[in-house]
ZADO-1210 file (C-alpha; in nm, 4 decimals, padded with zeros to 6 digits):
<atoms>
<atom x="-02.7115" y="-03.8747" z="05.5503" code="MET" pos="1"/>
<atom x="-02.5717" y="-03.7991" z="05.8894" code="LYS" pos="2"/>
<atom x="-02.5329" y="-03.4595" z="05.9468" code="ILE" pos="3"/>
<atom x="-02.3669" y="-03.2548" z="06.2198" code="LEU" pos="4"/>
<atom x="-02.5055" y="-02.8734" z="06.2264" code="VAL" pos="5"/>
<atom x="-02.2107" y="-02.6586" z="06.3953" code="VAL" pos="6"/>
<atom x="-02.3789" y="-02.3193" z="06.5364" code="ASP" pos="7"/>
<atom x="-02.3577" y="-02.1233" z="06.8855" code="ARG" pos="8"/>
<atom x="-02.6744" y="-01.9474" z="06.7855" code="ASP" pos="9"/>
<atom x="-02.9602" y="-02.2008" z="06.8882" code="THR" pos="10"/>
<atom x="-03.2451" y="-02.0943" z="06.6719" code="LEU" pos="11"/>
<atom x="-03.0520" y="-02.1241" z="06.3782" code="SER" pos="12"/>
<atom x="-02.8976" y="-02.4179" z="06.4745" code="SER" pos="13"/>
<atom x="-03.2450" y="-02.5703" z="06.5359" code="GLN" pos="14"/>
<atom x="-03.4375" y="-02.4526" z="06.2603" code="MET" pos="15"/>
<atom x="-03.1704" y="-02.6363" z="06.0482" code="VAL" pos="16"/>
<atom x="-03.1725" y="-02.9284" z="06.2124" code="LYS" pos="17"/>
<atom x="-03.6095" y="-02.9422" z="06.1973" code="SER" pos="18"/>
<atom x="-03.5515" y="-02.8953" z="05.8043" code="LYS" pos="19"/>
<atom x="-03.2612" y="-03.1729" z="05.8079" code="LEU" pos="20"/>
<atom x="-03.4703" y="-03.4318" z="05.9996" code="GLU" pos="21"/>
<atom x="-03.7741" y="-03.3825" z="05.7945" code="ALA" pos="22"/>
<atom x="-03.5725" y="-03.4455" z="05.4801" code="ALA" pos="23"/>
<atom x="-03.5025" y="-03.7731" z="05.6016" code="GLY" pos="24"/>
<atom x="-03.1223" y="-03.6999" z="05.7467" code="HIS" pos="25"/>
<atom x="-02.9986" y="-03.7895" z="06.0956" code="ARG" pos="26"/>
<atom x="-02.8606" y="-03.4484" z="06.2403" code="VAL" pos="27"/>
<atom x="-02.6406" y="-03.3667" z="06.5619" code="THR" pos="28"/>
<atom x="-02.6092" y="-03.0194" z="06.6784" code="GLU" pos="29"/>
<atom x="-02.2968" y="-02.9012" z="06.8415" code="GLU" pos="30"/>
<atom x="-02.2812" y="-02.5595" z="06.9574" code="ALA" pos="31"/>
<atom x="-01.9230" y="-02.4829" z="07.0126" code="VAL" pos="32"/>
<atom x="-01.6644" y="-02.5664" z="06.7054" code="LYS" pos="33"/>
<atom x="-01.3606" y="-02.6603" z="06.8606" code="ASN" pos="34"/>
<atom x="-01.6285" y="-02.9708" z="07.0390" code="SER" pos="35"/>
<atom x="-01.7664" y="-03.0206" z="06.7031" code="ALA" pos="36"/>
<atom x="-01.3682" y="-03.0578" z="06.5780" code="LEU" pos="37"/>
<atom x="-01.3424" y="-03.3491" z="06.8430" code="GLU" pos="38"/>
<atom x="-01.6715" y="-03.4671" z="06.7585" code="ARG" pos="39"/>
<atom x="-01.5133" y="-03.5426" z="06.4544" code="LEU" pos="40"/>
<atom x="-01.2301" y="-03.7048" z="06.5323" code="GLU" pos="41"/>
<atom x="-01.4434" y="-03.9630" z="06.6997" code="ARG" pos="42"/>
<atom x="-01.7237" y="-04.0046" z="06.4252" code="GLU" pos="43"/>
<atom x="-01.7993" y="-03.9670" z="06.0633" code="PRO" pos="44"/>
<atom x="-02.0225" y="-03.7363" z="05.9146" code="TYR" pos="45"/>
<atom x="-02.1497" y="-03.7034" z="05.4960" code="ASP" pos="46"/>
<atom x="-02.1952" y="-03.3562" z="05.5292" code="ALA" pos="47"/>
<atom x="-02.1211" y="-03.0563" z="05.7998" code="ILE" pos="48"/>
<atom x="-02.3442" y="-02.7480" z="05.8271" code="PHE" pos="49"/>
<atom x="-02.1515" y="-02.4768" z="06.0156" code="PHE" pos="50"/>
<atom x="-02.1326" y="-02.0975" z="06.1446" code="ASP" pos="51"/>
<atom x="-01.8898" y="-01.9046" z="05.9270" code="PRO" pos="52"/>
<atom x="-01.7403" y="-01.6869" z="06.2846" code="ALA" pos="53"/>
<atom x="-01.3556" y="-01.7672" z="06.2774" code="PRO" pos="54"/>
<atom x="-01.2472" y="-02.0911" z="06.4582" code="LEU" pos="55"/>
<atom x="-01.0519" y="-02.0897" z="06.7490" code="THR" pos="56"/>
<atom x="-00.7207" y="-02.2816" z="06.8524" code="ASN" pos="57"/>
<atom x="-00.7892" y="-02.5136" z="06.5325" code="VAL" pos="58"/>
<atom x="-00.5606" y="-02.8080" z="06.5186" code="PRO" pos="59"/>
<atom x="-00.3264" y="-02.8017" z="06.1836" code="SER" pos="60"/>
<atom x="-00.4630" y="-03.1442" z="06.0733" code="ASP" pos="61"/>
<atom x="-00.8213" y="-02.9672" z="06.0735" code="LEU" pos="62"/>
<atom x="-00.8739" y="-03.0612" z="05.7414" code="TRP" pos="63"/>
<atom x="-00.7462" y="-03.4658" z="05.7498" code="GLN" pos="64"/>
<atom x="-01.0000" y="-03.4981" z="06.0382" code="ILE" pos="65"/>
<atom x="-01.2615" y="-03.3110" z="05.8179" code="VAL" pos="66"/>
<atom x="-01.1476" y="-03.5599" z="05.5182" code="ALA" pos="67"/>
</atoms>
């Protein structure tokens, strides 16, 4: 499974990544949420793990990008 992990906390992100990779998943990390949104526009992911802190400057079509 191709998974995107979005979290500005490097330690948390690395911990999640290591657990997912150990389970056989391909994981990409992104520290900045808006950069993650741009990445989602360019390439598909099967799942996304993200820090639930508020997003800033979110495009109105966010859910279309993710879907």
